[in-house]
N, C-alpha and C positions, 0 to 999 in steps of 0.2 A: 504494500500500500504506500503510495506516495505521501510525503509529508505535506501538510497544508501550511502554506506560508501566510503569516499575518500581514495585514495591510494597514497597520496603525502604529503610532509611536508608543513609547513605553508607558506613558501615564494612563491612557484608556485601557491598555492591556492589563496594567497593574490593577486598575479599578475593577475590571472584569474578574481577575483572580481573587481580589478581596471580597467582592460580592458573592462569588461562587462559593468560596470557603465559608463565608458567613451563612449562606443559605444551607449548606450541608450541616453546619453546626446547629442551626436552629431546628432542622429536621431531626437530627440525632437527639437534641434536647427533648423535643416533643415525644419522640419514641420512647426515650428512657422514662419520662414522666408517665406515659401511658402504661408502661410495664410496671412501674411502682404502684400505680393506682389499681392495677389488676390483682394485687395481693389483697386478699379478703381482710377487711378491718378487724374482724373478731379473731383472726388467726395471726396477728402481728406479734408473735412470740418467737423467741429463739431464731430459727432459720428463716422463717417468714419475715420477721422483723428486720433481720440483717439484709434480706433481699430487698425489702422496701427501702431501707436506708441507703443501700448501695445504688439503686436506680435513681432515688431522689437526689443524692449527691451528684451522680453523673449528669442528671438533667440540669442542675444548677451550674456545674462546671462547664458543660458543653454550651449552655446558653451564654455564659460570660466570655467565652473564647473570642468572638469577634470584637468585643469591646475592650479587650486587653492588649496592650502593646506586645508585639512579638519581634524577634530578630528577623529582619528581612534581608537576606544576603543579596548583594548586588555585585555581580562580576564586572571587572574592568580590566582592560589590558594594562600591562606594566607601563608606567609613565603617563597614562591617560588621566585626565582630570576626574575627580570623583563624580559619580552620577548624581542626579538630583535626589534629594531626600524625599522618600515617598512614605505617606502615612501607612502604618501597618495595622490600624484599628479603625473601627467605625466610631464616629462621635456618639455620645450618649443621646443626642437629639434624634438620632436615626430611629429610635424606638417609636417616635411619633408617627412613623409611616404606618404603623399597625392600625391606627384609628380606633383602637379598643378603649373603652372607658377605663380610666385608671391605669393605663399602660405605663406611664412614667413612674408611678409609685410602686407598681409591681417590679419594674425594671430595677429601681433603686434598692428595693428590699432583696432581690435576687443577687445583685452585685455585692451587697454588703455580706450576705451569706457566703458568696464565693470568695471574697477578698479576706474575710476575717475568720471564717470557720472551716470551709471545705478545701480550698486550694492552697491556703497558707496557714501556718501555725501562729496566729496572732496572740501573743501572750496576754495582751490587755483584754482580749475578748474571751479567753479560756481560763477562768479561775479553777484551781484545783480544790477539792474538798477532802479533808483528812478526818478520819475517825479512829479513835483508840477503842479497840474491842477487847474486853477481858474474856479470856477463855480459860476456865479453871484457875490455875495459878499464874498464867502468863498473860501478858498484854501485847496485843498485835496492832500494828498500824496498817490501816486500809486507806488507800487513796484512790480517787477517781476524778474524772473531769466532768464538768457539767456538759451534758449532751445536748447539742442543738440539732434540731431536725426541721423538716418542712412538713407542715400539716397537709393532709390530703386536699383541703379546700384551696390552700395556696399553691399546691402543686398543680391543681387543675387550672388555676389562673396562669401559671407559668406555661403549661402545655398549650393553652389557647393563644397566649402572646407569641410563643415561639412559632406555632403553626401559622399565625397571621403574618409575622415578619418573613417567614420563609416564602409564603405566597406573594407578599408584596414585593419581594426582591425580584420576582420575575419581571416586573415592570421596569426595573433598573437593568437587569441582565440582558434581556432580549435586544434592546437597541445597541448595547455594547457588543453583543455577538455579531449583529449585522454590520457594525462599523469595523470591528477588528477581524472578522472572518467572513467577508462578503461572499466568497465563493462556496461557502459550506452549504451543502444540500442534504436532504433527507437521506439517512443511511450512512453518511460520512462521519468520521470521528476526528476531532482535533484535540490534541493534548498539549498543554503548556504548563510550565512551572517556573519558579524563580529558584535558580540553583547557585550554590556557592562555588566559586573558582578557587582552588587551592593555590596559595602563593609559594 
């Protein structure tokens, strides 16, 4: 199969890459939330509880990925000037594309969960609890951390927001596809990525 050559400069192609990655992340977030919500509420003990927590945390982290800066490798020939700096994240205002009531507050709550509880170990947000337990003649120290989770109602809001944003991104991606890959027709596949050149 012949490679499809792009017909646009780096900035639109980068935007296409950024939006496509965001759309995939939102879809993965919605799917993870759906899987968490499929766990029966009255069976959220032991294994079922861990399954719910794992999918809920995945939904939060995947949703936050497009709004979080990442390392965007930009190859350049030795001696060539540095390429233009390209944003590697969506602005928070992007969430308003969803047009869902309360979208901004859901977004801010999800990003706080992501940044302080799930994707990072923020010490100020994770207090430990210590208990001294007397067992016969010995005293034992037990410690645990306050557990933060996503309630099913909030997870449902996240799933709907992520699904909405994934759908709305089609309105952004389709014109970019037409501009960057004008000769692409049904059945053809075009692949592109940003890769790091080793020095």
